[in-house]
C-alpha positions as a Markdown table, in Angstrom:
| # | Residue | x | y | z |
|---|---|---|---|---|
| 1 | Met | 32.8 | 72.7 | 81.9 |
| 2 | Ser | 28.8 | 72.5 | 82.0 |
| 3 | Gln | 26.6 | 73.9 | 79.7 |
| 4 | Asn | 27.3 | 77.9 | 79.2 |
| 5 | Leu | 24.7 | 79.9 | 81.1 |
| 6 | Leu | 23.7 | 83.7 | 80.3 |
| 7 | Val | 21.4 | 84.9 | 83.2 |
| 8 | Val | 19.6 | 88.2 | 82.3 |
| 9 | Val | 18.2 | 90.0 | 85.3 |
| 10 | Gly | 15.4 | 92.4 | 84.0 |
| 11 | Ser | 14.4 | 90.7 | 80.8 |
| 12 | Gly | 11.7 | 92.7 | 78.3 |
| 13 | Pro | 11.3 | 93.7 | 74.6 |
| 14 | Gly | 14.5 | 95.5 | 74.1 |
| 15 | Ile | 18.0 | 94.9 | 75.0 |
| 16 | Gly | 17.4 | 91.8 | 77.1 |
| 17 | Leu | 15.4 | 90.0 | 74.7 |
| 18 | Ser | 18.1 | 90.5 | 71.9 |
| 19 | Thr | 20.6 | 89.6 | 74.0 |
| 20 | Ala | 19.2 | 86.9 | 75.0 |
| 21 | Ser | 18.1 | 86.0 | 71.5 |
| 22 | Leu | 21.7 | 86.2 | 70.3 |
| 23 | Phe | 23.9 | 84.5 | 73.1 |
| 24 | Ala | 20.7 | 81.5 | 73.0 |
| 25 | Ser | 22.1 | 81.3 | 69.2 |
| 26 | His | 25.3 | 80.7 | 70.5 |
| 27 | Gly | 24.2 | 77.9 | 72.5 |
| 28 | Phe | 23.4 | 79.3 | 75.6 |
| 29 | Ser | 21.0 | 78.2 | 77.9 |
| 30 | Ile | 19.2 | 81.1 | 79.1 |
| 31 | Ala | 17.4 | 82.7 | 82.9 |
| 32 | Leu | 15.0 | 85.4 | 81.9 |
| 33 | Ile | 14.3 | 87.0 | 85.1 |
| 34 | Ser | 11.4 | 89.7 | 85.1 |
| 35 | Arg | 8.6 | 91.0 | 88.0 |
| 36 | Asn | 6.0 | 90.5 | 84.5 |
| 37 | Ala | 4.9 | 86.9 | 84.6 |
| 38 | Glu | 2.4 | 87.6 | 81.5 |
| 39 | Arg | 5.1 | 88.9 | 79.7 |
| 40 | Leu | 8.0 | 86.1 | 80.5 |
| 41 | Gln | 6.6 | 83.5 | 78.6 |
| 42 | Ser | 6.4 | 85.4 | 76.0 |
| 43 | Asp | 9.9 | 86.1 | 75.7 |
| 44 | Val | 10.5 | 82.9 | 76.3 |
| 45 | Ala | 8.9 | 81.9 | 73.1 |
| 46 | Ala | 10.9 | 84.9 | 71.3 |
| 47 | Val | 14.5 | 83.2 | 72.9 |
| 48 | Gln | 13.7 | 80.4 | 71.8 |
| 49 | Lys | 13.8 | 81.1 | 67.8 |
| 50 | Ser | 16.9 | 81.3 | 68.2 |
| 51 | Val | 18.0 | 78.3 | 70.2 |
| 52 | Ser | 20.3 | 75.5 | 69.7 |
| 53 | Pro | 19.0 | 71.6 | 70.4 |
| 54 | Ser | 21.3 | 71.8 | 73.8 |
| 55 | Ser | 19.8 | 75.1 | 75.0 |
| 56 | Thr | 17.8 | 75.7 | 78.0 |
| 57 | Ile | 15.3 | 78.5 | 78.0 |
| 58 | Lys | 13.9 | 79.0 | 81.8 |
| 59 | Ala | 11.8 | 82.3 | 82.8 |
| 60 | Tyr | 11.4 | 83.4 | 86.3 |
| 61 | Ser | 9.3 | 85.5 | 88.0 |
| 62 | Thr | 10.4 | 87.7 | 90.6 |
| 63 | Asn | 10.8 | 91.3 | 91.8 |
| 64 | Val | 13.9 | 92.4 | 91.7 |
| 65 | Gly | 13.4 | 95.2 | 94.5 |
| 66 | Asp | 12.8 | 92.5 | 97.0 |
| 67 | Ser | 16.5 | 91.0 | 98.0 |
| 68 | Ser | 15.5 | 88.2 | 99.8 |
| 69 | Ala | 13.4 | 87.3 | 97.1 |
| 70 | Leu | 16.2 | 87.9 | 94.0 |
| 71 | Ser | 18.3 | 85.7 | 96.3 |
| 72 | Ser | 15.8 | 82.8 | 96.4 |
| 73 | Thr | 15.2 | 83.0 | 92.8 |
| 74 | Leu | 19.2 | 83.5 | 91.7 |
| 75 | Ser | 19.7 | 80.0 | 94.1 |
| 76 | Gln | 16.6 | 78.6 | 92.3 |
| 77 | Ile | 18.3 | 79.2 | 88.8 |
| 78 | Gln | 21.7 | 77.7 | 90.2 |
| 79 | Ser | 19.9 | 74.7 | 91.4 |
| 80 | Glu | 18.1 | 74.2 | 87.8 |
| 81 | Leu | 20.5 | 75.5 | 85.5 |
| 82 | Gly | 24.1 | 76.0 | 86.8 |
| 83 | Thr | 26.5 | 78.3 | 87.3 |
| 84 | Pro | 26.2 | 81.2 | 85.2 |
| 85 | Glu | 28.9 | 81.7 | 82.5 |
| 86 | Val | 27.3 | 85.6 | 82.0 |
| 87 | Val | 25.0 | 87.7 | 83.3 |
| 88 | Leu | 23.5 | 90.9 | 82.4 |
| 89 | Phe | 21.8 | 93.2 | 84.6 |
| 90 | Asn | 19.4 | 95.3 | 82.9 |
| 91 | Val | 17.3 | 96.5 | 85.2 |
| 92 | Ala | 15.7 | 100.6 | 84.9 |
| 93 | Arg | 12.9 | 102.3 | 85.7 |
| 94 | Ile | 12.7 | 105.2 | 82.6 |
| 95 | Gln | 10.6 | 107.4 | 83.4 |
| 96 | Ser | 10.9 | 111.0 | 83.5 |
| 97 | Ser | 11.1 | 112.9 | 86.9 |
| 98 | Thr | 11.2 | 116.4 | 88.5 |
| 99 | Ile | 13.5 | 117.4 | 91.6 |
| 100 | Gly | 11.2 | 118.3 | 94.4 |
| 101 | Gln | 8.2 | 116.2 | 93.3 |
| 102 | Glu | 9.4 | 112.6 | 92.8 |
| 103 | Pro | 7.9 | 110.9 | 95.5 |
| 104 | Val | 10.4 | 109.3 | 97.8 |
| 105 | Arg | 8.8 | 106.2 | 97.5 |
| 106 | Asn | 9.8 | 106.1 | 93.9 |
| 107 | Ile | 13.7 | 106.9 | 94.9 |
| 108 | Arg | 13.4 | 104.2 | 97.8 |
| 109 | Gly | 11.8 | 101.8 | 95.3 |
| 110 | Asp | 14.5 | 102.5 | 92.3 |
| 111 | Phe | 17.1 | 101.9 | 94.7 |
| 112 | Glu | 16.0 | 98.7 | 95.8 |
| 113 | Ser | 15.7 | 97.6 | 92.7 |
| 114 | Met | 18.6 | 99.2 | 90.3 |
| 115 | Asn | 21.2 | 99.3 | 93.1 |
| 116 | Val | 20.3 | 96.3 | 95.6 |
| 117 | Gly | 19.2 | 93.9 | 93.0 |
| 118 | Leu | 22.4 | 94.6 | 91.2 |
| 119 | Tyr | 25.1 | 94.0 | 94.7 |
| 120 | Val | 22.6 | 91.0 | 95.8 |
| 121 | Thr | 23.2 | 89.7 | 91.9 |
| 122 | Ala | 26.7 | 90.5 | 91.2 |
| 123 | Thr | 27.9 | 88.8 | 94.7 |
| 124 | Trp | 25.8 | 85.7 | 93.8 |
| 125 | Ala | 27.7 | 85.6 | 91.0 |
| 126 | Leu | 30.8 | 86.4 | 91.3 |
| 127 | Pro | 32.0 | 82.9 | 93.7 |
| 128 | Leu | 30.6 | 81.2 | 91.0 |
| 129 | Met | 32.2 | 82.4 | 88.3 |
| 130 | Glu | 35.2 | 82.7 | 89.6 |
| 131 | Asp | 35.1 | 78.9 | 89.9 |
| 132 | Arg | 34.6 | 79.0 | 86.3 |
| 133 | Ala | 37.5 | 80.7 | 85.6 |
| 134 | Lys | 40.2 | 78.9 | 87.1 |
| 135 | Gly | 42.2 | 77.1 | 85.2 |
| 136 | Arg | 41.2 | 78.4 | 82.0 |
| 137 | Gly | 43.7 | 80.2 | 80.4 |
| 138 | Lys | 42.0 | 82.1 | 77.8 |
| 139 | Gly | 39.3 | 83.4 | 76.9 |
| 140 | Pro | 36.4 | 83.8 | 76.3 |
| 141 | Trp | 36.0 | 84.9 | 80.3 |
| 142 | Pro | 32.8 | 84.8 | 82.8 |
| 143 | Ser | 31.5 | 88.2 | 82.1 |
| 144 | Phe | 29.0 | 90.1 | 84.2 |
| 145 | Leu | 27.6 | 92.9 | 82.6 |
| 146 | Leu | 25.4 | 95.9 | 82.6 |
| 147 | Ser | 23.1 | 97.7 | 80.6 |
| 148 | Gly | 24.2 | 101.3 | 81.6 |
| 149 | Gly | 23.4 | 105.1 | 80.7 |
| 150 | Phe | 25.5 | 107.8 | 79.8 |
| 151 | Val | 23.5 | 110.0 | 82.9 |
| 152 | Ala | 25.6 | 108.3 | 85.1 |
| 153 | Glu | 28.2 | 110.7 | 83.8 |
| 154 | Asp | 26.2 | 113.6 | 82.0 |
| 155 | Pro | 23.5 | 113.7 | 84.4 |
| 156 | Arg | 19.8 | 115.1 | 82.9 |
| 157 | Glu | 17.7 | 117.1 | 85.5 |
| 158 | Thr | 14.6 | 115.7 | 83.3 |
| 159 | Val | 15.1 | 112.1 | 84.2 |
| 160 | Phe | 17.5 | 112.8 | 87.7 |
| 161 | Ala | 15.7 | 109.7 | 89.9 |
| 162 | Leu | 17.4 | 107.7 | 86.9 |
| 163 | Ser | 20.8 | 109.7 | 86.6 |
| 164 | Met | 21.2 | 108.9 | 90.9 |
| 165 | Gln | 20.7 | 105.3 | 89.8 |
| 166 | Lys | 22.4 | 104.6 | 87.2 |
| 167 | Ala | 25.5 | 106.8 | 89.1 |
| 168 | Met | 25.4 | 104.5 | 92.0 |
| 169 | Gln | 25.8 | 101.6 | 89.2 |
| 170 | His | 28.3 | 102.1 | 87.3 |
| 171 | Asn | 30.2 | 103.4 | 90.5 |
| 172 | Leu | 29.6 | 99.5 | 91.6 |
| 173 | Met | 30.6 | 98.2 | 88.9 |
| 174 | Lys | 34.3 | 100.1 | 88.6 |
| 175 | Ser | 34.5 | 98.9 | 92.0 |
| 176 | Leu | 34.4 | 95.2 | 90.7 |
| 177 | Trp | 36.2 | 95.8 | 87.9 |
| 178 | Arg | 39.5 | 97.3 | 89.6 |
| 179 | Val | 39.2 | 94.2 | 91.9 |
| 180 | Gln | 39.3 | 91.9 | 89.1 |
| 181 | Met | 42.0 | 93.6 | 87.2 |
| 182 | His | 44.3 | 92.9 | 90.6 |
| 183 | Lys | 43.7 | 89.2 | 90.4 |
| 184 | Lys | 45.9 | 86.7 | 88.8 |
| 185 | Thr | 45.0 | 84.7 | 86.1 |
| 186 | Glu | 45.5 | 81.6 | 88.2 |
| 187 | Glu | 42.6 | 82.7 | 90.9 |
| 188 | Gly | 39.7 | 82.7 | 87.9 |
| 189 | Pro | 39.3 | 87.2 | 86.9 |
| 190 | Val | 36.0 | 87.4 | 85.3 |
| 191 | His | 35.0 | 90.7 | 83.1 |
| 192 | Phe | 33.0 | 93.3 | 84.4 |
| 193 | Gly | 31.9 | 95.4 | 81.5 |
| 194 | Val | 29.0 | 98.3 | 81.2 |
| 195 | Ser | 27.6 | 99.1 | 77.6 |
| 196 | Asn | 27.0 | 102.7 | 78.4 |
| 197 | Ile | 24.0 | 103.9 | 76.0 |
| 198 | Gly | 23.5 | 107.1 | 75.3 |
| 199 | Gly | 19.8 | 107.3 | 75.2 |
| 200 | His | 16.5 | 106.1 | 73.5 |
| 201 | Val | 17.0 | 103.0 | 72.4 |
| 202 | Gly | 14.8 | 101.8 | 69.1 |
| 203 | Asp | 15.0 | 100.6 | 65.6 |
| 204 | Glu | 14.8 | 103.9 | 64.3 |
| 205 | Glu | 17.6 | 104.3 | 66.0 |
| 206 | Pro | 21.6 | 104.7 | 63.8 |
| 207 | Val | 23.3 | 102.9 | 66.3 |
| 208 | Arg | 21.3 | 102.9 | 69.4 |
| 209 | Thr | 19.7 | 99.4 | 68.5 |
| 210 | Ala | 19.0 | 96.3 | 70.8 |
| 211 | Ser | 19.8 | 94.1 | 68.3 |
| 212 | Asn | 23.7 | 96.4 | 68.1 |
| 213 | Ile | 23.5 | 96.9 | 71.8 |
| 214 | Ala | 22.7 | 92.6 | 72.5 |
| 215 | Gly | 26.0 | 92.8 | 69.6 |
| 216 | Val | 28.1 | 94.8 | 72.3 |
| 217 | His | 27.3 | 92.2 | 75.3 |
| 218 | Trp | 28.8 | 89.8 | 72.8 |
| 219 | Glu | 31.6 | 91.0 | 72.1 |
| 220 | Leu | 32.8 | 92.0 | 75.6 |
| 221 | Tyr | 32.3 | 88.1 | 76.6 |
| 222 | Gly | 34.2 | 87.3 | 74.0 |
| 223 | Glu | 37.2 | 89.8 | 74.8 |
| 224 | Glu | 40.5 | 88.2 | 76.1 |
| 225 | Arg | 41.9 | 89.4 | 79.1 |
| 226 | Gln | 44.8 | 91.8 | 77.8 |
| 227 | Asn | 41.2 | 93.8 | 75.7 |
| 228 | Trp | 39.2 | 93.8 | 78.5 |
| 229 | Arg | 37.2 | 96.8 | 78.6 |
| 230 | Gln | 35.6 | 98.0 | 81.3 |
| 231 | Gln | 32.9 | 100.4 | 79.3 |
| 232 | Val | 31.5 | 101.0 | 75.8 |
| 233 | Asp | 30.5 | 103.7 | 74.4 |
| 234 | Ile | 27.0 | 103.3 | 72.1 |
| 235 | Gly | 25.7 | 106.0 | 70.5 |
| 236 | Val | 27.1 | 108.4 | 73.5 |
| 237 | Glu | 27.1 | 112.4 | 71.9 |
| 238 | Lys | 30.8 | 113.6 | 72.5 |
| 239 | Lys | 31.3 | 117.3 | 74.5 |
């Protein structure tokens, strides 16, 4: 098996960086994707503090909302670092939005980055990850993970645009999950999992910290198939 690789689509301070650092500490090579080229360099420096000697950390500056550019970047990652063992899709525009006032261009842009970007990434990664899984017999299994949000199921009118996009993301992940659950072990199943985050993420939060969420991502990756969870709630208030 080639060197394990984590691809983080939507790098940045918080969940993306914490997840990359945790996986790097376990010997993974890391590919970080973000539009912000300057911040990516600081992200690489931060992750390098956690790496093992065998790990490679590389940054790729790309507009995830540009499907052609994203596809090209994913192909470049495959050429330079190999096929992914784990993908984390961590793209979101977390801002307030008001129904009737939010510009259509913003909603369209959110859809292109958060949902078309998710679809492009998943359809690139899935056949590669299935090939990695064939003949493995036991876990850990290749995993495609989404930083999700409770607003997918319990929308908030003050962030209605984010709620719309998260609902679509969760819908696609559930569809991908159902396809994989029907696969036989020898067909190379891939674990699709969602960290369903219940609100603001910060060090001051008792549960919703970036390090805790990164830990959930590591747990999802390590699960045996009979114990796969499709979604893990993190700090979600129960009704």
